[in-house]
KOLDRENNU-990387 format. One record per residue: x, y, z of N, C-alpha, C in turn; residue number from 1; residue in one letter; chain. Coordinates in nm, 4 decimals. Layout:
N
+----------+----------+----------+----------+----------+----------+----------+----------+----------+------+------+-------+
!      n_x !      n_y !      n_z !     ca_x !     ca_y !     ca_z !      c_x !      c_y !      c_z ! resi ! resn ! chain !
+----------+----------+----------+----------+----------+----------+----------+----------+----------+------+------+-------+
!        X !        Y !        Z !        X !        Y !        Z !        X !        Y !        Z !  NUM !    A !     A !
...
+----------+----------+----------+----------+----------+----------+----------+----------+----------+------+------+-------+
//
This chain:
112
+----------+----------+----------+----------+----------+----------+----------+----------+----------+------+------+-------+
!      n_x !      n_y !      n_z !     ca_x !     ca_y !     ca_z !      c_x !      c_y !      c_z ! resi ! resn ! chain !
+----------+----------+----------+----------+----------+----------+----------+----------+----------+------+------+-------+
!  -0.3551 !  -0.5571 !  -0.6915 !  -0.4593 !  -0.5057 !  -0.5471 !  -0.5263 !  -0.3830 !  -0.5728 !    1 !    X !     A !
!  -0.6368 !  -0.3251 !  -0.4809 !  -0.7386 !  -0.2488 !  -0.4909 !  -0.6552 !  -0.1033 !  -0.4083 !    2 !    X !     A !
!  -0.6544 !   0.0005 !  -0.5612 !  -0.6156 !   0.1500 !  -0.5740 !  -0.6276 !   0.2039 !  -0.4101 !    3 !    X !     A !
!  -0.7308 !   0.2094 !  -0.4029 !  -0.7331 !   0.2889 !  -0.2070 !  -0.6487 !   0.1597 !  -0.1313 !    4 !    X !     A !
!  -0.6635 !   0.0035 !  -0.1303 !  -0.5417 !  -0.0592 !  -0.0458 !  -0.4272 !  -0.0368 !  -0.0528 !    5 !    X !     A !
!  -0.3547 !  -0.0411 !  -0.2339 !  -0.2385 !   0.0321 !  -0.2055 !  -0.1927 !   0.1388 !  -0.1889 !    6 !    X !     A !
!  -0.2908 !   0.2215 !  -0.1631 !  -0.2427 !   0.4155 !  -0.1107 !  -0.2357 !   0.4062 !  -0.0067 !    7 !    X !     A !
!  -0.3406 !   0.2816 !   0.1026 !  -0.3106 !   0.2667 !   0.2338 !  -0.1768 !   0.2571 !   0.2788 !    8 !    X !     A !
!  -0.1123 !   0.1394 !   0.1586 !   0.0211 !   0.0864 !   0.2252 !   0.0987 !   0.1774 !   0.2016 !    9 !    X !     A !
!   0.0845 !   0.2564 !   0.0872 !   0.1966 !   0.3260 !   0.0435 !   0.2234 !   0.4558 !   0.1405 !   10 !    X !     A !
!   0.1072 !   0.4915 !   0.1795 !   0.1253 !   0.6062 !   0.2653 !   0.1545 !   0.5974 !   0.4430 !   11 !    X !     A !
!   0.1813 !   0.5047 !   0.4285 !   0.2536 !   0.3985 !   0.5711 !   0.3988 !   0.4511 !   0.6135 !   12 !    X !     A !
!   0.3780 !   0.5799 !   0.6535 !   0.5359 !   0.5849 !   0.6419 !   0.6192 !   0.4804 !   0.7469 !   13 !    X !     A !
!   0.5562 !   0.4585 !   0.8597 !   0.6627 !   0.3661 !   0.9620 !   0.5646 !   0.1813 !   0.9439 !   14 !    X !     A !
!   0.5091 !   0.1449 !   0.8391 !   0.4915 !   0.0134 !   0.7654 !   0.3952 !  -0.0015 !   0.8015 !   15 !    X !     A !
!   0.3368 !  -0.1470 !   0.7934 !   0.2207 !  -0.1704 !   0.8346 !   0.2022 !  -0.3826 !   0.8171 !   16 !    X !     A !
!   0.1022 !  -0.3536 !   0.9799 !   0.0820 !  -0.4982 !   1.0031 !  -0.0697 !  -0.5196 !   0.9750 !   17 !    X !     A !
!  -0.0245 !  -0.6384 !   0.9294 !  -0.1796 !  -0.7404 !   0.8617 !  -0.1536 !  -0.8327 !   0.9608 !   18 !    X !     A !
!  -0.3159 !  -0.8127 !   0.9716 !  -0.3284 !  -0.8957 !   1.1090 !  -0.4461 !  -0.9912 !   1.1037 !   19 !    X !     A !
!  -0.4880 !  -1.1080 !   1.0745 !  -0.5763 !  -1.2107 !   1.0224 !  -0.5235 !  -1.3247 !   1.1197 !   20 !    X !     A !
!  -0.6801 !  -1.3994 !   1.1678 !  -0.7128 !  -1.5200 !   1.2350 !  -0.7123 !  -1.6333 !   1.1305 !   21 !    X !     A !
!  -0.6817 !  -1.5206 !   1.0316 !  -0.7164 !  -1.7079 !   0.9194 !  -0.8630 !  -1.7285 !   0.8912 !   22 !    X !     A !
!  -0.8587 !  -1.8625 !   0.8160 !  -0.9558 !  -1.8889 !   0.7537 !  -1.0818 !  -1.9669 !   0.8632 !   23 !    X !     A !
!  -0.9809 !  -2.0273 !   0.9382 !  -1.0723 !  -2.1302 !   1.0424 !  -1.1313 !  -2.0484 !   1.1501 !   24 !    X !     A !
!  -1.0720 !  -1.9482 !   1.1923 !  -1.1152 !  -1.8391 !   1.3385 !  -1.1337 !  -1.7135 !   1.2835 !   25 !    X !     A !
!  -1.2579 !  -1.6931 !   1.3001 !  -1.3299 !  -1.5208 !   1.2935 !  -1.3071 !  -1.4111 !   1.3872 !   26 !    X !     A !
!  -1.2365 !  -1.3411 !   1.3429 !  -1.1986 !  -1.2111 !   1.4465 !  -1.3487 !  -1.2085 !   1.5019 !   27 !    X !     A !
!  -1.4182 !  -1.1719 !   1.3895 !  -1.5674 !  -1.1330 !   1.4819 !  -1.6360 !  -1.2375 !   1.6085 !   28 !    X !     A !
!  -1.5621 !  -1.3296 !   1.5584 !  -1.5647 !  -1.4445 !   1.7309 !  -1.5001 !  -1.4093 !   1.8675 !   29 !    X !     A !
!  -1.3677 !  -1.2939 !   1.8233 !  -1.3176 !  -1.3382 !   1.9849 !  -1.4160 !  -1.2596 !   2.0885 !   30 !    X !     A !
!  -1.3992 !  -1.3030 !   2.1636 !  -1.3960 !  -1.2097 !   2.3303 !  -1.4095 !  -1.0964 !   2.3376 !   31 !    X !     A !
!  -1.4674 !  -1.0206 !   2.3965 !  -1.4788 !  -0.8884 !   2.3899 !  -1.3560 !  -0.8496 !   2.4773 !   32 !    X !     A !
!  -1.3103 !  -0.8871 !   2.5826 !  -1.1884 !  -0.8723 !   2.6233 !  -1.0975 !  -0.8848 !   2.5620 !   33 !    X !     A !
!  -1.0683 !  -0.9652 !   2.4583 !  -0.9714 !  -1.0145 !   2.3953 !  -0.9217 !  -0.9191 !   2.2601 !   34 !    X !     A !
!  -1.0603 !  -0.8837 !   2.1939 !  -1.0586 !  -0.7877 !   2.0565 !  -0.9792 !  -0.6690 !   2.1226 !   35 !    X !     A !
!  -1.0744 !  -0.6246 !   2.3047 !  -1.0135 !  -0.4575 !   2.3203 !  -0.8750 !  -0.5050 !   2.3598 !   36 !    X !     A !
!  -0.8180 !  -0.5680 !   2.4022 !  -0.6949 !  -0.6033 !   2.4134 !  -0.6065 !  -0.5842 !   2.2931 !   37 !    X !     A !
!  -0.6556 !  -0.6293 !   2.1393 !  -0.5824 !  -0.6165 !   2.0834 !  -0.6198 !  -0.4747 !   1.9792 !   38 !    X !     A !
!  -0.7196 !  -0.3916 !   2.0250 !  -0.7462 !  -0.2901 !   1.9693 !  -0.6526 !  -0.1690 !   2.0849 !   39 !    X !     A !
!  -0.6456 !  -0.2257 !   2.1933 !  -0.5473 !  -0.1363 !   2.2706 !  -0.4530 !  -0.1239 !   2.2553 !   40 !    X !     A !
!  -0.3494 !  -0.2610 !   2.1943 !  -0.2209 !  -0.2747 !   2.2095 !  -0.2285 !  -0.1893 !   1.9897 !   41 !    X !     A !
!  -0.3198 !  -0.2026 !   1.8914 !  -0.2985 !  -0.1718 !   1.7688 !  -0.3028 !   0.0161 !   1.7990 !   42 !    X !     A !
!  -0.3733 !   0.0444 !   1.8722 !  -0.4229 !   0.2102 !   1.8821 !  -0.2950 !   0.2604 !   1.9318 !   43 !    X !     A !
!  -0.1875 !   0.1792 !   2.0142 !  -0.0729 !   0.2741 !   2.0587 !   0.0902 !   0.2570 !   1.9651 !   44 !    X !     A !
!   0.0353 !   0.1898 !   1.8347 !   0.1513 !   0.1558 !   1.7449 !   0.1492 !   0.2932 !   1.6245 !   45 !    X !     A !
!   0.2379 !   0.2994 !   1.6066 !   0.2715 !   0.4241 !   1.5054 !   0.2506 !   0.3445 !   1.3370 !   46 !    X !     A !
!   0.2011 !   0.2314 !   1.3076 !   0.1816 !   0.1618 !   1.2266 !   0.0807 !   0.1603 !   1.1735 !   47 !    X !     A !
!   0.1024 !   0.1513 !   1.0073 !  -0.0768 !   0.1048 !   1.0105 !  -0.1411 !  -0.0203 !   1.0206 !   48 !    X !     A !
!  -0.2634 !  -0.0858 !   1.0386 !  -0.2652 !  -0.2210 !   1.1021 !  -0.3844 !  -0.2493 !   0.9783 !   49 !    X !     A !
!  -0.3577 !  -0.3318 !   0.8988 !  -0.4737 !  -0.4053 !   0.8349 !  -0.4964 !  -0.5370 !   0.8874 !   50 !    X !     A !
!  -0.6254 !  -0.5406 !   0.9260 !  -0.7220 !  -0.6237 !   1.0047 !  -0.8078 !  -0.7320 !   0.9167 !   51 !    X !     A !
!  -0.8438 !  -0.8126 !   0.8970 !  -0.8958 !  -0.9232 !   0.8683 !  -1.0333 !  -0.9005 !   0.9381 !   52 !    X !     A !
!  -1.1439 !  -0.8252 !   0.9158 !  -1.2313 !  -0.8232 !   1.0379 !  -1.3745 !  -0.8795 !   0.9128 !   53 !    X !     A !
!  -1.4427 !  -0.9194 !   0.9692 !  -1.6048 !  -1.0309 !   0.9020 !  -1.7128 !  -0.9214 !   0.9382 !   54 !    X !     A !
!  -1.6764 !  -0.7833 !   0.9672 !  -1.8394 !  -0.7321 !   0.9722 !  -1.8018 !  -0.6158 !   0.9226 !   55 !    X !     A !
!  -1.9219 !  -0.4942 !   0.9172 !  -1.8686 !  -0.3856 !   0.8130 !  -1.8039 !  -0.2832 !   0.9495 !   56 !    X !     A !
!  -1.8054 !  -0.3106 !   1.1245 !  -1.7958 !  -0.2359 !   1.1984 !  -1.7128 !  -0.2986 !   1.2898 !   57 !    X !     A !
!  -1.6333 !  -0.1945 !   1.3593 !  -1.5551 !  -0.2560 !   1.4645 !  -1.5742 !  -0.2001 !   1.5664 !   58 !    X !     A !
!  -1.6348 !  -0.1743 !   1.6616 !  -1.6367 !  -0.0867 !   1.8126 !  -1.5102 !  -0.0903 !   1.8455 !   59 !    X !     A !
!  -1.4788 !   0.0915 !   1.8468 !  -1.3695 !   0.0636 !   1.9401 !  -1.2535 !   0.0698 !   1.8043 !   60 !    X !     A !
!  -1.2822 !   0.1227 !   1.7104 !  -1.1283 !   0.0984 !   1.6068 !  -1.0931 !   0.2436 !   1.6209 !   61 !    X !     A !
!  -1.0087 !   0.2341 !   1.6502 !  -0.8669 !   0.3124 !   1.6254 !  -0.8275 !   0.3629 !   1.5041 !   62 !    X !     A !
!  -0.7804 !   0.5347 !   1.4639 !  -0.7678 !   0.5296 !   1.3009 !  -0.6758 !   0.4662 !   1.2411 !   63 !    X !     A !
!  -0.5551 !   0.4345 !   1.3241 !  -0.5069 !   0.3821 !   1.2431 !  -0.5207 !   0.1703 !   1.2218 !   64 !    X !     A !
!  -0.6249 !   0.1343 !   1.2326 !  -0.6852 !   0.0265 !   1.1567 !  -0.7381 !   0.0206 !   1.0628 !   65 !    X !     A !
!  -0.7362 !   0.0141 !   0.9525 !  -0.8360 !  -0.0693 !   0.8216 !  -0.8692 !  -0.2113 !   0.8375 !   66 !    X !     A !
!  -0.9999 !  -0.2233 !   0.7946 !  -1.1130 !  -0.3366 !   0.8076 !  -1.0898 !  -0.3701 !   0.6614 !   67 !    X !     A !
!  -1.1282 !  -0.5206 !   0.6279 !  -1.1538 !  -0.5660 !   0.5482 !  -1.2131 !  -0.7187 !   0.5661 !   68 !    X !     A !
!  -1.3247 !  -0.7084 !   0.5095 !  -1.3403 !  -0.8737 !   0.5036 !  -1.2657 !  -0.9903 !   0.4673 !   69 !    X !     A !
!  -1.1992 !  -0.9199 !   0.3082 !  -1.0963 !  -1.0223 !   0.2719 !  -1.0250 !  -0.9499 !   0.2036 !   70 !    X !     A !
!  -0.8867 !  -0.9875 !   0.2269 !  -0.7444 !  -0.9103 !   0.1797 !  -0.6530 !  -0.9827 !   0.1353 !   71 !    X !     A !
!  -0.6197 !  -0.9301 !   0.0174 !  -0.5376 !  -1.0260 !  -0.1072 !  -0.3750 !  -1.0164 !  -0.0201 !   72 !    X !     A !
!  -0.4162 !  -1.1486 !   0.0378 !  -0.2667 !  -1.1737 !   0.2024 !  -0.1522 !  -1.1798 !   0.0607 !   73 !    X !     A !
!  -0.1237 !  -1.2450 !  -0.0355 !   0.0003 !  -1.2704 !  -0.0980 !   0.0118 !  -1.1072 !  -0.1904 !   74 !    X !     A !
!  -0.0506 !  -1.0073 !  -0.2272 !   0.0005 !  -0.9029 !  -0.2442 !   0.0195 !  -0.7857 !  -0.1422 !   75 !    X !     A !
!  -0.0154 !  -0.7931 !  -0.0091 !   0.0021 !  -0.7385 !   0.0704 !   0.1252 !  -0.7767 !   0.1457 !   76 !    X !     A !
!   0.1915 !  -0.8689 !   0.1433 !   0.2849 !  -0.9426 !   0.2063 !   0.4170 !  -0.9653 !   0.0846 !   77 !    X !     A !
!   0.3934 !  -0.8701 !  -0.0068 !   0.4895 !  -0.9106 !  -0.1163 !   0.4796 !  -0.9404 !  -0.2344 !   78 !    X !     A !
!   0.3379 !  -1.0052 !  -0.2917 !   0.2732 !  -1.0155 !  -0.3815 !   0.3234 !  -1.1600 !  -0.4333 !   79 !    X !     A !
!   0.4658 !  -1.1996 !  -0.3854 !   0.4488 !  -1.3764 !  -0.3785 !   0.6084 !  -1.4200 !  -0.3783 !   80 !    X !     A !
!   0.6275 !  -1.5034 !  -0.3510 !   0.7310 !  -1.5225 !  -0.2522 !   0.8296 !  -1.5971 !  -0.3656 !   81 !    X !     A !
!   0.7792 !  -1.6398 !  -0.4767 !   0.8225 !  -1.7405 !  -0.6104 !   0.7786 !  -1.6690 !  -0.7484 !   82 !    X !     A !
!   0.8588 !  -1.6350 !  -0.8285 !   0.8077 !  -1.5786 !  -0.9594 !   0.7678 !  -1.6556 !  -1.0538 !   83 !    X !     A !
!   0.7997 !  -1.8661 !  -0.9695 !   0.7387 !  -1.9422 !  -1.1052 !   0.7902 !  -2.0030 !  -1.1868 !   84 !    X !     A !
!   0.9386 !  -1.9682 !  -1.1907 !   1.0484 !  -2.0294 !  -1.3023 !   1.1147 !  -2.1627 !  -1.2598 !   85 !    X !     A !
!   1.1070 !  -2.2019 !  -1.3360 !   1.1617 !  -2.3175 !  -1.3648 !   1.2731 !  -2.3802 !  -1.2793 !   86 !    X !     A !
!   1.2713 !  -2.4639 !  -1.1567 !   1.3861 !  -2.4686 !  -1.1088 !   1.5531 !  -2.4452 !  -1.1401 !   87 !    X !     A !
!   1.6013 !  -2.3715 !  -1.0526 !   1.7609 !  -2.3822 !  -1.1278 !   1.7235 !  -2.2256 !  -1.1786 !   88 !    X !     A !
!   1.6196 !  -2.1913 !  -1.2000 !   1.5769 !  -2.0091 !  -1.2437 !   1.5821 !  -1.9523 !  -1.1209 !   89 !    X !     A !
!   1.6367 !  -1.8025 !  -1.1944 !   1.6144 !  -1.7223 !  -1.0881 !   1.4614 !  -1.6863 !  -0.9996 !   90 !    X !     A !
!   1.4735 !  -1.6769 !  -0.8861 !   1.3763 !  -1.6771 !  -0.8310 !   1.3760 !  -1.5453 !  -0.6921 !   91 !    X !     A !
!   1.2535 !  -1.5055 !  -0.6438 !   1.2868 !  -1.3726 !  -0.5610 !   1.2122 !  -1.4053 !  -0.4487 !   92 !    X !     A !
!   1.2146 !  -1.3802 !  -0.3227 !   1.1878 !  -1.4019 !  -0.2170 !   1.2213 !  -1.2701 !  -0.1221 !   93 !    X !     A !
!   1.1026 !  -1.2503 !  -0.1008 !   1.0547 !  -1.1451 !  -0.0543 !   1.0691 !  -1.1849 !   0.1935 !   94 !    X !     A !
!   1.2178 !  -1.1267 !   0.2104 !   1.1967 !  -1.1020 !   0.3440 !   1.1338 !  -1.0294 !   0.4475 !   95 !    X !     A !
!   1.0281 !  -1.1122 !   0.5269 !   0.9396 !  -1.0015 !   0.5866 !   0.9526 !  -1.0572 !   0.7144 !   96 !    X !     A !
!   0.9346 !  -0.9727 !   0.8615 !   0.9287 !  -1.0219 !   0.9666 !   0.7702 !  -1.0709 !   0.9906 !   97 !    X !     A !
!   0.7535 !  -1.1870 !   1.0297 !   0.6478 !  -1.2211 !   1.0548 !   0.6577 !  -1.3221 !   1.1701 !   98 !    X !     A !
!   0.5373 !  -1.2648 !   1.2310 !   0.4861 !  -1.3380 !   1.4051 !   0.3470 !  -1.4392 !   1.3410 !   99 !    X !     A !
!   0.3760 !  -1.5950 !   1.3600 !   0.2609 !  -1.6659 !   1.3668 !   0.2410 !  -1.7072 !   1.4762 !  100 !    X !     A !
!   0.0581 !  -1.7687 !   1.4627 !   0.0886 !  -1.8365 !   1.6336 !  -0.0702 !  -1.9474 !   1.5304 !  101 !    X !     A !
!  -0.0237 !  -2.0364 !   1.5941 !  -0.0968 !  -2.1793 !   1.5245 !  -0.1567 !  -2.1633 !   1.6129 !  102 !    X !     A !
!  -0.3413 !  -2.2400 !   1.5918 !  -0.4497 !  -2.2716 !   1.6101 !  -0.4558 !  -2.4065 !   1.6264 !  103 !    X !     A !
!  -0.4773 !  -2.4927 !   1.7756 !  -0.4547 !  -2.6966 !   1.7386 !  -0.5638 !  -2.7127 !   1.6065 !  104 !    X !     A !
!  -0.7101 !  -2.6147 !   1.6666 !  -0.7971 !  -2.6431 !   1.5177 !  -0.7409 !  -2.6150 !   1.3796 !  105 !    X !     A !
!  -0.6823 !  -2.4938 !   1.3503 !  -0.6180 !  -2.5388 !   1.2487 !  -0.5139 !  -2.6141 !   1.2231 !  106 !    X !     A !
!  -0.4105 !  -2.6629 !   1.2846 !  -0.3244 !  -2.7587 !   1.2538 !  -0.3822 !  -2.8913 !   1.2615 !  107 !    X !     A !
!  -0.4593 !  -2.9431 !   1.3047 !  -0.5544 !  -3.0695 !   1.3021 !  -0.6202 !  -3.1204 !   1.1587 !  108 !    X !     A !
!  -0.7432 !  -2.9763 !   1.1286 !  -0.7455 !  -2.9620 !   1.0019 !  -0.6580 !  -2.9900 !   0.8878 !  109 !    X !     A !
!  -0.5543 !  -2.9469 !   0.9147 !  -0.4218 !  -2.9541 !   0.7980 !  -0.3890 !  -3.0735 !   0.7734 !  110 !    X !     A !
!  -0.4106 !  -3.1473 !   0.9125 !  -0.2931 !  -3.2535 !   0.8722 !  -0.3317 !  -3.3831 !   0.9556 !  111 !    X !     A !
!  -0.4761 !  -3.3636 !   0.9198 !  -0.5246 !  -3.4933 !   0.9237 !  -0.5533 !  -3.6193 !   0.8421 !  112 !    X !     A !
+----------+----------+----------+----------+----------+----------+----------+----------+----------+------+------+-------+
//
């Protein structure tokens, strides 16, 4: 993981929220009203927020929000969920509170 990103994670006393619309939906395509709703909500949090944002700037970006065009999701969420050992060997699971919202277009592309 890049050093400045690791530092951002390490210096978050109240934790970090990772926000990504995935690969099929671009955050930059959000309607202004929706984007402003997220910005308003994020600005009220004591947490640091990492937002997968596909542009260099975000109008109204709160000080607790860090942008990234690409972010190493597996590293951010605990590096990995399984150590890769054979079946029956020790394995490691990172228990994280996650909130996911699936979009119909994403599900359609995955399961057709």
